C-alpha positions as CSV (number, residue, x, y, z in Angstrom):
1,M,9.1,31.7,-17.0
2,T,12.7,30.8,-17.3
3,L,14.4,29.7,-14.1
4,D,18.2,29.8,-13.6
5,A,20.2,27.4,-11.4
6,A,19.8,29.6,-8.3
7,D,16.1,29.9,-8.8
8,L,15.6,26.2,-9.2
9,T,17.6,25.5,-6.0
10,R,15.7,28.1,-4.0
11,L,12.3,26.9,-5.1
12,D,13.3,23.3,-4.6
13,R,14.4,24.0,-1.0
14,A,11.2,26.0,-0.4
15,H,8.7,23.4,-1.7
16,I,9.9,19.9,-2.2
17,I,10.2,17.2,0.5
18,H,13.0,14.9,-0.6
19,P,13.2,11.3,0.6
20,Y,16.0,11.0,3.2
21,L,17.1,14.7,3.0
22,P,17.0,16.8,6.1
23,G,15.6,20.3,5.9
24,T,18.9,21.7,7.0
25,A,20.7,20.4,3.9
26,T,21.4,23.2,1.4
27,E,23.0,21.3,-1.5
28,R,20.9,20.5,-4.5
29,V,21.9,18.8,-7.8
30,V,19.1,19.7,-10.3
31,M,19.3,17.5,-13.3
32,T,17.9,19.0,-16.6
33,E,19.1,16.7,-19.4
34,G,20.2,13.1,-20.0
35,A,21.7,11.2,-22.9
36,G,23.0,7.6,-22.7
37,C,25.0,7.3,-19.4
38,R,25.4,11.1,-19.2
39,L,23.5,13.7,-17.2
40,T,23.6,17.5,-17.2
41,D,22.6,19.7,-14.3
42,S,21.1,23.2,-14.2
43,E,24.5,24.7,-13.9
44,G,25.7,22.9,-17.0
45,R,27.9,20.4,-15.2
46,G,28.1,16.9,-16.7
47,Y,27.9,13.6,-14.8
48,L,28.5,9.9,-15.5
49,D,25.5,8.0,-14.2
50,A,26.9,4.8,-12.7
51,T,23.7,4.1,-10.7
52,G,21.1,4.1,-13.5
53,G,19.1,6.5,-11.4
54,L,17.7,4.2,-8.8
55,W,18.9,1.0,-10.5
56,L,16.6,1.3,-13.5
57,A,18.0,3.1,-16.6
58,Q,18.6,-0.1,-18.5
59,V,18.6,1.5,-22.0
60,G,20.1,4.8,-20.9
61,H,18.7,8.3,-20.8
62,G,17.2,10.4,-23.7
63,R,16.0,7.6,-26.0
64,T,13.8,9.5,-28.4
65,E,12.1,6.3,-29.6
66,L,10.6,5.8,-26.2
67,A,9.4,9.4,-26.1
68,D,7.8,8.9,-29.5
69,V,6.0,5.8,-28.4
70,A,4.5,7.6,-25.4
71,H,3.5,10.5,-27.7
72,E,1.7,8.3,-30.2
73,Q,0.0,6.3,-27.5
74,M,-1.3,9.4,-25.7
75,K,-2.8,10.6,-29.0
76,K,-4.5,7.2,-29.5
77,L,-5.6,6.3,-25.9
78,E,-4.0,8.1,-22.9
79,Y,-5.9,6.1,-20.2
80,F,-8.9,4.0,-19.3
81,T,-9.4,1.8,-16.3
82,S,-8.4,-1.9,-16.3
83,F,-10.8,-2.7,-13.5
84,W,-13.5,-5.4,-14.0
85,E,-14.0,-6.4,-17.6
86,F,-12.1,-3.4,-19.0
87,S,-8.7,-3.7,-20.6
88,N,-6.6,-2.1,-23.3
89,D,-4.6,-3.6,-26.2
90,R,-1.1,-2.5,-25.0
91,A,-1.6,-4.0,-21.5
92,I,-2.7,-7.3,-23.1
93,E,0.3,-7.3,-25.5
94,L,2.7,-6.6,-22.6
95,A,1.2,-9.3,-20.4
96,A,1.6,-11.9,-23.1
97,R,5.2,-10.7,-23.8
98,L,6.1,-11.0,-20.1
99,A,4.6,-14.4,-19.8
100,A,6.7,-15.6,-22.7
101,L,9.9,-14.2,-21.1
102,A,9.2,-15.5,-17.6
103,P,9.9,-19.0,-16.3
104,D,7.0,-21.5,-16.5
105,P,4.4,-21.5,-15.0
106,L,4.5,-17.7,-14.4
107,N,1.9,-17.0,-17.0
108,H,-0.3,-14.4,-15.4
109,V,0.4,-10.7,-14.9
110,Y,-0.9,-8.1,-12.4
111,F,0.1,-4.5,-13.2
112,T,1.1,-1.8,-10.7
113,S,2.8,1.6,-10.9
114,G,6.0,0.5,-9.1
115,G,7.9,-1.7,-6.8
116,S,6.3,-0.7,-3.5
117,E,2.8,-1.2,-4.9
118,G,4.0,-4.6,-6.3
119,N,5.3,-5.9,-3.0
120,E,2.1,-4.8,-1.3
121,A,0.1,-6.7,-3.8
122,A,2.3,-9.8,-3.6
123,I,2.0,-10.1,0.2
124,K,-1.8,-9.7,-0.1
125,M,-1.9,-12.3,-2.9
126,A,0.0,-14.8,-0.8
127,R,-2.3,-14.4,2.2
128,Y,-5.4,-14.4,0.0
129,Y,-4.3,-17.5,-1.8
130,H,-4.1,-19.4,1.4
131,H,-7.4,-17.9,2.7
132,R,-9.2,-19.0,-0.5
133,R,-7.8,-22.5,0.0
134,G,-9.2,-22.7,3.5
135,E,-5.9,-22.0,5.3
136,S,-6.7,-18.5,6.8
137,S,-4.2,-19.1,9.6
138,R,-1.3,-18.7,7.1
139,T,-0.7,-15.0,7.7
140,W,3.1,-14.9,8.6
141,V,5.6,-13.6,6.1
142,L,9.3,-14.5,6.3
143,A,11.8,-11.8,5.2
144,R,15.4,-11.1,5.9
145,S,17.5,-8.5,7.8
146,K,19.0,-5.9,5.3
147,A,16.2,-6.6,2.9
148,Y,14.5,-3.7,1.1
149,H,10.9,-4.2,-0.2
150,G,9.7,-0.7,-0.6
151,V,8.0,1.8,1.8
152,G,4.4,0.6,1.8
153,Y,2.9,-0.9,5.0
154,G,3.3,-4.6,4.1
155,G,6.5,-4.2,2.1
156,G,7.9,-1.7,4.5
157,S,7.3,-4.2,7.3
158,A,9.2,-6.9,5.4
159,T,12.0,-4.5,4.8
160,G,14.8,-5.4,7.2
161,F,16.3,-2.0,8.2
162,P,15.3,-0.4,11.5
163,V,15.4,3.1,10.0
164,Y,12.3,2.2,7.9
165,H,10.4,1.2,11.0
166,E,11.3,3.8,13.5
167,G,8.5,6.3,14.0
168,F,6.1,4.4,11.8
169,A,5.2,1.7,14.2
170,P,3.2,-0.4,14.8
171,M,4.3,-2.2,11.6
172,M,2.4,-5.0,10.0
173,P,2.2,-8.0,12.4
174,H,3.4,-11.5,11.6
175,V,6.6,-10.7,9.9
176,S,9.8,-12.5,10.9
177,H,13.3,-11.5,9.7
178,L,16.0,-14.1,9.0
179,T,19.8,-13.7,8.7
180,P,20.8,-12.4,5.2
181,P,23.1,-14.4,2.8
182,W,26.3,-12.3,3.0
183,P,29.2,-14.7,2.6
184,Y,31.8,-12.0,3.2
185,R,30.5,-11.5,6.7
186,T,31.6,-15.0,8.0
187,E,30.9,-13.9,11.6
188,L,27.2,-14.2,10.9
189,Y,27.4,-17.9,10.6
190,D,29.2,-19.2,13.6
191,G,32.0,-20.7,11.6
192,Q,29.5,-22.8,9.6
193,D,28.9,-23.0,5.8
194,P,26.7,-20.0,5.2
195,T,24.0,-21.9,3.3
196,D,23.9,-24.7,5.9
197,F,23.5,-22.1,8.7
198,L,20.8,-20.2,6.8
199,I,18.8,-23.3,5.9
200,R,19.0,-24.6,9.5
201,E,17.8,-21.2,10.7
202,L,14.9,-21.2,8.2
203,E,13.8,-24.7,9.3
204,E,13.9,-23.7,12.9
205,R,12.0,-20.5,12.3
206,I,9.3,-22.4,10.4
207,A,9.0,-24.9,13.3
208,E,8.8,-22.1,15.8
209,I,6.0,-20.2,14.0
210,G,4.3,-23.3,12.7
211,P,4.4,-24.2,9.0
212,G,0.6,-23.9,8.9
213,N,0.8,-20.3,9.9
214,I,3.2,-19.0,7.2
215,A,2.0,-17.6,3.9
216,A,5.2,-16.8,2.1
217,M,8.8,-15.9,2.2
218,I,9.8,-12.7,0.3
219,G,13.3,-12.0,-0.8
220,E,15.5,-10.1,-3.3
221,P,17.5,-12.7,-5.3
222,I,20.4,-10.3,-4.8
223,M,20.0,-7.8,-2.0
224,G,20.4,-4.4,-3.5
225,V,20.1,-1.7,-0.8
226,G,21.8,-4.2,1.6
227,G,24.9,-3.7,-0.5
228,M,24.5,-6.0,-3.6
229,L,24.7,-9.1,-1.4
230,V,25.1,-12.1,-3.6
231,P,24.0,-15.4,-2.0
232,P,25.9,-18.7,-2.5
233,A,24.8,-20.6,-5.6
234,D,23.0,-23.3,-3.5
235,Y,21.1,-20.9,-1.3
236,W,17.9,-20.2,-3.3
237,P,17.5,-23.8,-4.6
238,R,17.7,-25.1,-1.0
239,V,15.3,-22.4,0.3
240,R,12.8,-23.3,-2.5
241,E,13.0,-27.0,-1.4
242,V,12.3,-26.1,2.2
243,L,9.4,-23.8,1.4
244,D,7.8,-26.4,-1.0
245,R,7.9,-29.0,1.7
246,H,5.9,-26.8,4.0
247,G,3.4,-25.3,1.5
248,I,4.9,-21.8,1.8
249,L,4.9,-19.5,-1.3
250,L,8.2,-17.9,-2.5
251,I,8.0,-14.3,-3.6
252,F,11.0,-12.9,-5.5
253,D,11.3,-9.2,-5.3
254,E,13.0,-8.5,-8.6
255,V,12.3,-4.8,-8.7
256,V,16.0,-4.2,-9.2
257,T,17.2,-7.5,-10.7
258,A,14.8,-8.0,-13.6
259,Y,14.9,-7.0,-17.2
260,G,18.6,-7.7,-18.0
261,R,20.4,-6.3,-14.9
262,V,22.0,-9.7,-14.1
263,G,22.4,-10.8,-17.7
264,E,19.0,-12.7,-17.8
265,W,15.5,-11.4,-18.1
266,F,15.0,-12.4,-14.4
267,A,17.4,-13.3,-11.6
268,A,15.2,-16.4,-11.1
269,Q,16.7,-17.7,-14.3
270,Y,20.2,-16.8,-13.2
271,F,19.8,-18.8,-9.9
272,G,17.8,-21.6,-11.6
273,V,14.8,-21.2,-9.2
274,T,11.1,-20.6,-10.1
275,P,9.3,-18.6,-7.4
276,D,5.5,-18.5,-7.2
277,I,5.4,-14.7,-7.7
278,I,8.0,-12.3,-9.2
279,V,7.6,-8.6,-8.4
280,T,9.1,-6.3,-11.1
281,A,9.2,-2.6,-11.9
282,K,12.0,-0.1,-12.6
283,G,13.8,-1.6,-15.6
284,I,10.5,-2.6,-17.3
285,T,10.3,0.9,-18.8
286,S,13.9,2.0,-17.9
287,G,12.2,4.6,-15.8
288,Y,10.7,6.5,-18.7
289,V,7.2,6.2,-17.1
290,P,6.2,4.5,-13.8
291,L,5.1,0.9,-14.2
292,G,5.4,-2.4,-12.3
293,A,4.3,-6.0,-13.1
294,L,3.8,-9.1,-10.9
295,L,4.4,-12.4,-12.7
296,V,2.1,-14.9,-11.0
297,G,2.2,-18.7,-11.2
298,D,-0.7,-20.5,-12.8
299,H,-1.5,-22.3,-9.5
300,V,-1.7,-19.0,-7.6
301,A,-3.7,-17.2,-10.3
302,E,-6.2,-20.0,-10.5
303,V,-7.1,-19.5,-6.8
304,L,-7.1,-15.7,-7.0
305,L,-9.4,-15.7,-9.9
306,R,-12.1,-17.8,-8.3
307,D,-15.5,-16.4,-7.2
308,H,-15.3,-12.6,-7.3
309,G,-11.7,-12.5,-8.2
310,F,-8.8,-10.7,-6.5
311,P,-10.3,-7.7,-4.6
312,M,-7.4,-5.3,-5.0
313,G,-6.6,-2.7,-7.7
314,Y,-4.7,0.5,-8.4
315,T,-6.0,3.3,-10.5
316,Y,-3.2,2.9,-13.0
317,N,-3.3,-0.9,-13.4
318,G,-2.2,-1.6,-17.0
319,H,-1.9,2.0,-18.0
320,P,-1.8,2.1,-21.8
321,V,1.0,4.7,-22.1
322,A,3.2,2.9,-19.6
323,T,2.6,-0.5,-21.1
324,A,3.3,0.8,-24.6
325,V,6.6,2.3,-23.4
326,A,7.5,-1.0,-21.7
327,L,7.0,-2.9,-24.9
328,A,9.3,-0.5,-26.8
329,N,11.8,-0.7,-24.0
330,L,11.9,-4.5,-24.1
331,D,12.4,-4.2,-27.9
332,I,15.5,-2.1,-27.3
333,I,16.9,-4.5,-24.7
334,E,16.4,-7.4,-27.2
335,K,17.6,-5.7,-30.4
336,E,20.7,-4.2,-28.8
337,G,21.6,-7.5,-27.0
338,L,21.7,-5.8,-23.6
339,L,21.3,-9.0,-21.6
340,G,24.6,-10.3,-23.1
341,R,26.1,-6.8,-22.7
342,A,25.2,-6.8,-19.0
343,T,27.3,-9.9,-18.5
344,S,30.3,-8.9,-20.6
345,L,30.4,-5.2,-19.6
346,G,29.7,-6.1,-16.0
347,A,32.7,-8.5,-16.0
348,F,34.8,-5.7,-17.6
349,L,33.8,-3.2,-15.0
350,H,34.4,-5.7,-12.2
351,A,37.9,-6.3,-13.6
352,E,38.5,-2.5,-13.7
353,L,37.4,-2.1,-10.1
354,E,39.7,-5.0,-9.0
355,S,42.6,-3.4,-10.9
356,Q,42.0,0.1,-9.6
357,L,40.9,-0.7,-6.1
358,G,42.2,-4.2,-5.1
359,D,45.3,-2.9,-3.3
360,L,43.6,-0.3,-1.2
361,P,43.4,-0.9,2.5
362,V,39.8,0.3,2.8
363,V,38.5,-2.0,0.1
364,G,37.3,-5.3,1.6
365,E,35.5,-7.0,-1.2
366,I,34.3,-6.3,-4.8
367,R,31.3,-8.4,-5.8
368,S,29.1,-8.4,-8.8
369,V,26.5,-10.2,-10.9
370,G,26.0,-8.7,-14.4
371,M,25.6,-4.9,-14.0
372,M,25.1,-5.0,-10.3
373,L,28.4,-4.3,-8.5
374,A,29.5,-3.3,-5.0
375,V,32.7,-2.2,-3.3
376,E,32.5,-3.0,0.4
377,L,34.5,-0.5,2.5
378,V,36.3,-1.6,5.7
379,A,38.5,-0.1,8.4
380,D,40.6,-3.3,8.5
381,R,40.9,-5.9,5.9
382,A,41.9,-8.6,8.4
383,T,39.0,-8.1,10.8
384,R,36.6,-6.8,8.1
385,A,35.4,-4.1,10.5
386,P,33.1,-1.7,8.5
387,L,34.6,1.6,7.5
388,P,33.4,4.4,9.8
389,L,31.4,6.9,7.7
390,N,31.4,10.7,8.2
391,P,27.9,12.0,7.2
392,E,29.5,15.3,6.2
393,R,32.0,13.8,3.9
394,M,30.7,10.5,2.5
395,P,32.9,8.7,-0.1
396,H,30.1,8.7,-2.7
397,D,29.4,12.4,-2.2
398,V,33.1,13.2,-2.6
399,I,33.3,11.1,-5.8
400,R,30.4,13.0,-7.3
401,R,31.6,16.4,-6.3
402,E,35.2,15.9,-7.4
403,T,34.7,13.7,-10.6
404,G,31.1,13.9,-11.6
405,V,30.7,10.1,-11.3
406,I,27.5,9.2,-9.5
407,V,27.6,6.1,-7.3
408,R,25.5,5.2,-4.3
409,D,26.3,4.4,-0.7
410,S,24.5,1.3,0.6
411,A,25.4,-0.3,4.0
412,H,29.1,0.6,4.0
413,S,29.4,-0.3,0.3
414,L,29.6,1.8,-2.9
415,V,27.2,0.3,-5.3
416,L,27.1,0.7,-9.1
417,S,24.2,-0.3,-11.4
418,P,24.9,1.6,-14.6
419,P,22.7,1.6,-17.7
420,L,23.3,-1.6,-19.7
421,I,24.6,0.6,-22.6
422,M,27.6,1.7,-20.6
423,T,30.9,1.7,-22.7
424,E,34.2,0.4,-21.6
425,A,35.5,4.0,-21.6
426,D,32.7,4.8,-19.2
427,A,33.6,1.8,-17.0
428,K,37.3,2.9,-16.9
429,E,36.2,6.4,-15.9
430,A,34.0,5.2,-13.1
431,A,36.7,2.9,-11.7
432,A,39.3,5.7,-11.8
433,A,36.9,8.0,-10.0
434,L,36.5,5.6,-7.1
435,R,40.3,5.1,-7.0
436,G,41.0,8.8,-6.8
437,V,38.9,9.2,-3.7
438,L,39.3,5.8,-1.9
439,E,43.1,6.0,-2.1
440,R,42.8,9.2,0.1
441,T,40.4,7.5,2.5
442,A,41.8,6.5,5.9
443,P,40.7,3.6,8.0
444,T,39.0,6.2,10.2
445,G,36.7,7.2,7.4
446,Q,38.4,10.6,6.9
447,I,39.1,11.6,3.3
448,R,42.1,13.8,2.6
449,S,41.6,16.7,0.3
450,A,42.8,16.2,-3.3
């Protein structure tokens, strides 16, 4: 059966429940092809993917070498369980590869199918680690407002947006949210140095809960959904020192930031901090197949592996096809020098955004690390009041409809996380597209017609 664009839209509306899309919405953009940074929809319209899907298309779309690897692996061994004593060669190879790339002593790997599963596992690991060591009272998890840790029960409870809790309560108990590191929002810190304020708050919260009751702190090194919030350089080292002093584990949620996005294999390396657990997914396969991997410190793994081991597993732990694709994806990132390209092209794109947007009244701040960029929108540059947004005519929607450039709205910011293979011409096109819409955007949030 051959379906045209109208058929696909009709069937989509009839049968698919989309995340965050109300049933009254009629618009659909049905993608059918991808190559590099470009996408094509069912009506034949082309797009520039400046979001990397959901922050993950590190090597770009349509890489036939990854499809070939999946095909060959499926012919050889499509699946077998990795529970108990069972394993497969590709999962073993990938685990060894990741351990070599990760900071010491993160030498153990626990596979999942994605980021939400990974954060669930990390929270359970942290609690179980303390339980095994005779400190079962350590059940609390510290997180931050505007954090995003997936939509599972534990990770969703650690997520710091009310919209992800409303209607799903009661959430997991013993989660406490702290102020996020968002230097642009100076009003959050009572006129103090942001890191000084945040460390003082952390110490006070630990004292309030009791250090012997806290299992871990979980945090994105750079807060993606919160609007690409980049902490001060001294933030994570000082957080690490406080947590170490109180025996609290540090979990880095690197679902977005790992595998070259910030110009290093892991943002932990960028910030010079080694957490106890790193949660990864997304860019590990560039989205070609679902896969996630937790990198676990030796001291944590040794405790988890005692007695009967860690009593938690997913059907697709260490899936041979997914791990084979991940190995090939890491090969491409290495051979094409995409870590360095994330740094150089990210700086080029940042400069283009500054050049195109820096004079616009609705642009408050442009921030970036590697190929993670955000343009924060304001109603007033002096007061930094957030730009009011009209759900019927959001800037990112207008940009896509008018120019074919896909960016994402996150917390009053337009965020860009393009494939690491983006060209300078692509970067210029993306910046110009933002300019063409934002220069018509009033402080009220209204966007004039082109």
